[in-house]
C-alpha positions as CSV (number, residue, x, y, z in Angstrom):
1,M,0.0,0.0,0.0
2,N,2.7,2.4,1.0
3,R,4.7,1.3,-2.0
4,M,1.8,2.0,-4.4
5,T,1.2,5.4,-2.8
6,T,4.8,6.3,-3.1
7,A,4.8,5.3,-6.8
8,K,1.7,7.5,-7.5
9,L,3.3,10.4,-5.7
10,S,6.5,9.9,-7.6
11,G,4.5,10.0,-10.9
12,T,2.7,13.2,-9.9
13,E,6.0,14.9,-9.0
14,A,7.4,13.8,-12.3
15,E,4.5,15.3,-14.3
16,A,4.6,18.6,-12.5
17,P,8.0,19.7,-13.9
18,A,6.9,18.6,-17.3
19,L,3.8,20.9,-17.1
20,E,5.9,23.7,-15.8
21,R,8.3,23.3,-18.8
22,A,5.5,23.4,-21.5
23,P,6.1,26.6,-23.6
24,A,3.6,29.4,-23.5
25,R,1.6,30.2,-26.7
26,S,3.9,32.4,-29.0
27,P,2.5,35.8,-30.4
28,K,4.3,35.1,-33.8
29,R,1.3,32.9,-34.6
30,F,-0.7,36.0,-35.1
31,L,1.9,38.1,-36.9
32,R,1.9,36.2,-40.2
33,P,-1.9,36.4,-40.7
34,L,-1.8,40.1,-39.8
35,L,0.9,40.8,-42.3
36,M,-1.0,38.8,-45.0
37,L,-3.9,41.2,-44.5
38,I,-2.0,44.5,-44.1
39,V,0.3,44.2,-47.1
40,P,-2.5,43.6,-49.7
41,A,-4.5,46.4,-48.0
42,L,-1.6,48.8,-48.4
43,L,-1.1,47.7,-52.0
44,L,-4.7,48.3,-52.7
45,L,-4.7,51.7,-51.1
46,G,-1.5,52.8,-52.9
47,G,-2.8,51.5,-56.2
48,G,-6.1,53.4,-55.7
49,Y,-4.3,56.6,-54.8
50,Y,-2.0,56.3,-57.8
51,W,-5.0,55.6,-60.1
52,L,-6.9,58.6,-58.7
53,A,-3.9,61.0,-58.7
54,S,-2.3,60.0,-61.9
55,G,-5.3,61.2,-64.0
56,G,-4.4,64.8,-63.2
57,S,-1.0,64.8,-64.8
58,V,1.2,63.0,-67.3
59,S,5.0,62.8,-67.4
60,T,7.7,61.8,-69.9
61,D,11.4,61.5,-69.8
62,D,11.7,61.7,-73.6
63,A,12.4,65.4,-73.4
64,Q,15.4,67.7,-73.9
65,V,16.3,71.3,-73.5
66,K,16.3,73.3,-76.7
67,Q,17.7,76.6,-77.7
68,D,17.9,78.7,-80.8
69,I,21.2,77.8,-82.6
70,V,22.4,79.7,-85.6
71,S,25.2,78.4,-87.8
72,V,27.2,81.4,-88.9
73,S,28.5,81.1,-92.4
74,P,30.3,83.7,-94.7
75,Q,28.5,85.2,-97.6
76,V,31.7,85.7,-99.7
77,N,34.6,83.4,-100.4
78,G,38.1,84.3,-99.1
79,Q,40.9,83.7,-96.7
80,I,40.4,84.4,-93.0
81,V,42.8,87.1,-91.8
82,A,41.6,87.7,-88.3
83,V,39.5,85.9,-85.6
84,F,38.0,87.7,-82.7
85,V,36.1,85.1,-80.7
86,R,36.6,81.6,-79.3
87,D,34.3,78.9,-77.8
88,G,32.3,80.1,-74.8
89,A,32.6,83.8,-75.7
90,R,29.4,85.9,-75.1
91,V,28.8,88.3,-78.0
92,K,26.2,91.0,-78.8
93,R,24.3,91.4,-82.0
94,G,26.5,93.1,-84.6
95,Q,29.8,92.2,-82.8
96,L,32.7,91.3,-85.1
97,L,33.4,87.6,-85.2
98,F,36.1,87.2,-87.9
99,R,37.3,89.0,-91.0
100,I,38.0,87.8,-94.5
101,D,40.7,89.3,-96.6
102,P,39.2,92.5,-98.0
103,Q,41.8,93.3,-100.7
104,P,40.3,91.4,-103.6
105,F,36.9,93.0,-102.9
106,Q,38.4,96.4,-102.6
107,V,39.9,96.0,-106.1
108,A,36.6,94.8,-107.4
109,L,34.9,97.9,-106.0
110,E,37.4,100.2,-107.6
111,Q,36.9,98.5,-111.0
112,A,33.2,98.8,-110.6
113,E,33.5,102.5,-109.8
114,A,35.7,103.0,-112.9
115,Q,33.0,101.4,-115.0
116,L,30.4,103.6,-113.5
117,A,32.5,106.7,-114.4
118,N,33.0,105.5,-118.0
119,A,29.2,104.9,-118.3
120,R,28.6,108.5,-117.1
121,L,31.1,109.8,-119.6
122,Q,29.5,107.9,-122.5
123,T,26.1,109.3,-121.4
124,T,27.5,112.8,-121.4
125,Q,28.9,112.3,-124.9
126,L,25.5,111.0,-126.2
127,K,23.8,114.0,-124.8
128,T,26.3,116.3,-126.4
129,Q,25.8,114.5,-129.7
130,A,22.0,114.8,-129.4
131,A,22.4,118.5,-128.8
132,G,24.7,118.9,-131.8
133,T,22.2,117.2,-134.1
134,G,19.7,119.8,-133.1
135,G,22.0,122.4,-134.5
136,D,22.5,120.4,-137.7
137,I,18.7,120.3,-138.2
138,I,18.5,124.1,-137.8
139,G,21.4,124.6,-140.3
140,S,19.9,122.2,-142.8
141,Q,16.5,123.9,-142.5
142,A,18.1,127.3,-143.2
143,N,20.1,125.9,-146.2
144,L,16.9,124.4,-147.6
145,K,15.1,127.7,-147.3
146,I,17.9,129.4,-149.3
147,K,17.9,126.7,-152.0
148,Q,14.1,126.9,-152.2
149,N,14.3,130.7,-152.7
150,A,17.0,130.3,-155.4
151,L,14.8,127.8,-157.2
152,A,11.8,130.2,-157.1
153,R,13.9,133.0,-158.7
154,Q,15.2,130.6,-161.4
155,Q,11.6,129.6,-162.1
156,V,10.5,133.2,-162.6
157,L,13.6,134.0,-164.7
158,L,13.0,130.9,-166.8
159,K,9.4,132.0,-167.5
160,R,10.7,135.4,-168.7
161,G,13.5,133.9,-170.7
162,F,16.3,135.4,-168.6
163,T,17.9,132.1,-167.6
164,T,18.7,128.7,-169.1
165,R,17.0,125.5,-168.4
166,A,20.3,124.1,-167.0
167,D,20.5,126.8,-164.3
168,Y,16.9,126.0,-163.3
169,D,17.7,122.3,-163.1
170,D,20.8,123.0,-161.0
171,A,18.7,125.0,-158.6
172,F,16.1,122.3,-158.4
173,N,18.8,119.6,-157.7
174,E,20.2,121.8,-154.9
175,V,16.8,121.9,-153.3
176,R,16.5,118.2,-153.4
177,T,20.1,117.9,-151.9
178,A,19.2,120.3,-149.1
179,E,16.0,118.3,-148.3
180,M,18.1,115.1,-148.1
181,Q,20.6,116.8,-145.8
182,L,17.7,117.9,-143.5
183,S,16.3,114.4,-143.5
184,D,19.8,113.0,-142.5
185,A,20.1,115.6,-139.7
186,R,16.7,114.6,-138.3
187,A,17.6,110.9,-138.5
188,R,20.8,111.5,-136.6
189,A,19.0,113.5,-134.0
190,A,16.4,110.7,-133.6
191,N,19.2,108.1,-133.2
192,A,21.0,110.3,-130.7
193,N,17.9,110.9,-128.6
194,A,16.9,107.3,-128.7
195,A,20.3,106.4,-127.2
196,I,19.4,108.5,-124.2
197,A,16.8,106.9,-121.9
198,P,14.1,109.1,-120.6
199,G,15.0,108.2,-117.0
200,E,18.4,107.0,-115.7
201,Q,20.7,105.7,-118.4
202,P,20.7,101.9,-118.5
203,S,24.5,101.7,-118.7
204,I,24.8,104.0,-115.7
205,A,22.2,101.9,-113.8
206,Q,24.1,98.7,-114.6
207,A,27.4,100.2,-113.5
208,Q,25.8,101.5,-110.4
209,A,24.5,98.1,-109.5
210,A,27.9,96.6,-110.0
211,V,29.3,99.2,-107.6
212,D,26.6,98.4,-105.0
213,K,27.4,94.7,-105.2
214,A,31.1,95.2,-104.9
215,R,30.5,97.5,-101.9
216,L,28.2,94.9,-100.4
217,D,30.7,92.1,-100.9
218,L,33.4,94.3,-99.3
219,S,31.2,94.9,-96.2
220,R,30.6,91.1,-96.0
221,T,34.2,90.4,-95.4
222,E,33.5,91.4,-91.8
223,V,31.3,88.6,-90.4
224,R,29.2,89.8,-87.4
225,A,27.0,88.2,-84.9
226,P,23.3,88.0,-86.1
227,M,22.0,87.9,-82.5
228,D,23.1,87.9,-78.8
229,G,24.5,84.5,-77.7
230,V,27.3,82.2,-76.9
231,V,29.9,81.1,-79.4
232,E,30.4,77.4,-80.0
233,N,32.3,75.2,-82.5
234,A,34.8,78.0,-83.2
235,D,37.9,76.0,-82.3
236,N,38.5,75.2,-86.0
237,L,38.2,78.8,-87.1
238,Q,41.9,79.7,-87.8
239,V,43.7,82.5,-89.5
240,G,44.6,81.4,-93.0
241,Q,41.6,79.1,-93.4
242,M,39.5,79.5,-96.5
243,A,36.0,80.7,-95.8
244,I,33.4,79.2,-98.3
245,T,30.0,80.7,-98.9
246,G,27.3,78.8,-97.1
247,L,29.7,76.6,-95.0
248,G,29.2,77.1,-91.3
249,M,32.3,78.4,-89.6
250,L,30.9,78.5,-86.0
251,S,27.6,78.3,-84.1
252,L,25.9,80.9,-82.0
253,V,23.6,79.7,-79.2
254,H,20.9,82.1,-78.0
255,S,21.3,81.6,-74.3
256,Q,18.1,83.5,-73.4
257,S,15.6,81.4,-75.4
258,A,15.7,78.0,-73.8
259,W,12.6,75.8,-73.8
260,V,11.8,72.1,-73.4
261,E,10.7,69.9,-76.2
262,A,8.9,66.9,-74.6
263,N,7.6,64.0,-76.7
264,F,4.4,62.7,-75.1
265,K,2.6,59.6,-76.2
266,E,-0.4,60.3,-78.5
267,K,-2.9,59.1,-75.9
268,D,-1.6,61.7,-73.4
269,V,-1.9,64.8,-75.5
270,G,-5.7,64.8,-76.0
271,R,-6.2,66.8,-72.9
272,M,-3.3,69.2,-73.3
273,V,-4.0,72.8,-74.1
274,R,-1.9,75.9,-74.2
275,G,-1.2,77.5,-70.8
276,Q,-1.4,74.4,-68.6
277,R,1.1,74.3,-65.8
278,A,4.2,72.1,-66.1
279,T,7.2,71.2,-64.1
280,V,10.6,70.3,-65.5
281,E,13.3,68.2,-63.7
282,V,16.7,68.4,-65.3
283,D,19.0,65.5,-65.0
284,A,22.0,67.8,-64.6
285,Y,20.4,69.4,-61.5
286,P,19.0,66.6,-59.4
287,G,16.5,67.6,-56.7
288,Q,15.4,70.8,-58.4
289,K,12.2,71.6,-60.3
290,F,11.6,74.4,-62.7
291,E,8.2,75.8,-63.3
292,G,6.8,76.3,-66.8
293,E,3.7,76.1,-68.9
294,V,2.6,74.4,-72.2
295,Q,3.4,76.8,-75.0
296,S,2.2,74.7,-77.9
297,V,1.2,71.2,-78.9
298,G,2.8,69.8,-82.1
299,A,0.7,69.8,-85.3
300,G,2.1,66.4,-86.2
301,T,3.9,63.4,-84.7
302,G,7.6,63.1,-84.8
303,S,7.5,60.5,-87.5
304,E,5.6,62.8,-89.8
305,F,8.5,65.3,-89.8
306,S,11.3,62.7,-90.1
307,L,13.5,62.6,-93.2
308,L,12.0,59.2,-94.2
309,P,8.4,58.9,-92.8
310,A,7.3,55.4,-92.0
311,Q,5.1,53.7,-94.6
312,N,2.5,51.3,-93.2
313,A,0.8,50.3,-96.4
314,N,1.9,46.7,-96.2
315,G,0.6,43.4,-94.9
316,N,2.9,43.3,-91.9
317,W,1.7,46.5,-90.3
318,V,2.3,46.8,-86.6
319,K,0.7,49.6,-84.6
320,V,3.4,51.7,-82.9
321,T,2.5,54.4,-80.3
322,Q,3.4,57.7,-81.8
323,R,5.0,60.6,-80.0
324,V,3.8,64.2,-80.3
325,P,6.2,67.1,-79.5
326,V,5.0,69.5,-76.9
327,R,6.8,72.8,-76.3
328,I,7.1,73.9,-72.7
329,K,8.5,77.3,-71.9
330,F,10.1,78.3,-68.6
331,D,8.5,80.8,-66.2
332,G,11.0,83.6,-66.4
333,N,14.7,82.9,-66.5
334,P,15.7,79.5,-64.9
335,A,18.0,79.8,-61.9
336,K,20.4,77.3,-63.5
337,P,21.9,77.6,-67.0
338,M,19.9,75.6,-69.5
339,I,22.3,73.9,-71.9
340,A,20.9,72.8,-75.2
341,G,20.4,69.0,-75.3
342,L,20.1,68.3,-71.6
343,S,17.8,65.4,-70.7
344,V,14.8,66.4,-68.6
345,T,11.6,64.9,-67.2
346,A,8.6,67.0,-68.0
347,T,5.2,66.8,-66.2
348,V,2.0,68.5,-67.4
349,Y,-0.9,69.0,-65.1
350,F,-4.4,68.7,-66.5
351,D,-6.7,69.8,-63.7
352,A,-7.9,73.4,-63.7
353,S,-6.8,74.1,-60.1
354,R,-3.2,73.6,-61.2
355,K,-3.5,75.6,-64.4
356,K,-1.8,78.9,-64.6
C-alpha cells in the first residue's frame, strides 16, 4: 500500500516539472496572418491613390532642353585674316566675329567705280551729240530755205527767158540735196535721242548696280553676330583658313531662349492645351524643379517630320504608339543655366486648379 502510494506520488511529482516546462503560446502565430492582411491592403490603397492621382498629370522623360542655334557662315569666299572670338565667348548682336581678306573685294569695288565713271562719260557724250544734231537740223533747214528761194527765182527767170534750163535744173537739184541733208540731220537727231533713256541711263544703272554689289561684298568680309548669344564650334576657325560661302564656320547659341521639347505619347496629348502648368526636372540638376507652362502642342507626330516617314501600307503593319512634340516654356529665367540637349523629365498638369 505504501509502495503504491509512493509510486503515485512519484509519478505526480514527475509530471509537475513537465507541465511547468511546457512553452507558452507564441505571439508570432498572429503576426503572419496580420501581415498577410496588411500588405495587400496597403497595396490596394497605394494603387487606388495612384489611379486617382495620376489622372491629373502626365510625365515623360523623352524630353530635352532646346535653344535657338544659328550656324554662322560667310556670304563671300576668301581667306580668313583675323579671328576675334573663341568657344564660350558671349557676344552681342553686330559684334565682329572674324574678318575675311578684303583686298580682292576692294579692287573689285574700284573696278566697278571706274566702269560707272565710264558709263557716265559715255552718257554725257551721247547728250552732247544729241544737242549737236539739233544744230544740224537748224542749219539744214536754213540751207533748204535758201535753196528753195533760189529755185523760185530761177523759175521766174525761166518763164521770162532770162535764164537757161540748165541753171533751173541745177537750182532744183540743190533743193533736193538740201532736203536730203535735212532728213539726214533729223535721223541723226532721232538716233542720238533714242540712245538717251528718258530716266536713268541703262549703262549707268548697270554700272551703279555693279558698284553696289562690290561695296556689299566688301562689307561682308567682316562677319558679325546676327544675335546675342554664346559662341560654340569656333575652335576650327583659324587665320589662313578659306571661308566658303554657305559653309558654317561657327555656331551661335541664343542663351536667353531655352525651352523644353517633350515628346508625349499620343494618348496623353488629347487633354493638353496651351497655358497648362508644367514642371521640369533636369538630370543635370537633381532635386530641383523648374516651373513652366505648355506653349504649344505639335501639329504632327515626330515620324511625320522625319526625313523618311514610316510607310505602313503593307501586310505586316504593326501599330506603334506615336509621340507628339509639346513645347514647354520656362517661367522667367531659370536659376540654372539651360544647356541645349540636356535630358529632362517633363510633367504637365491637366486639372484646372493647377493651371496657370
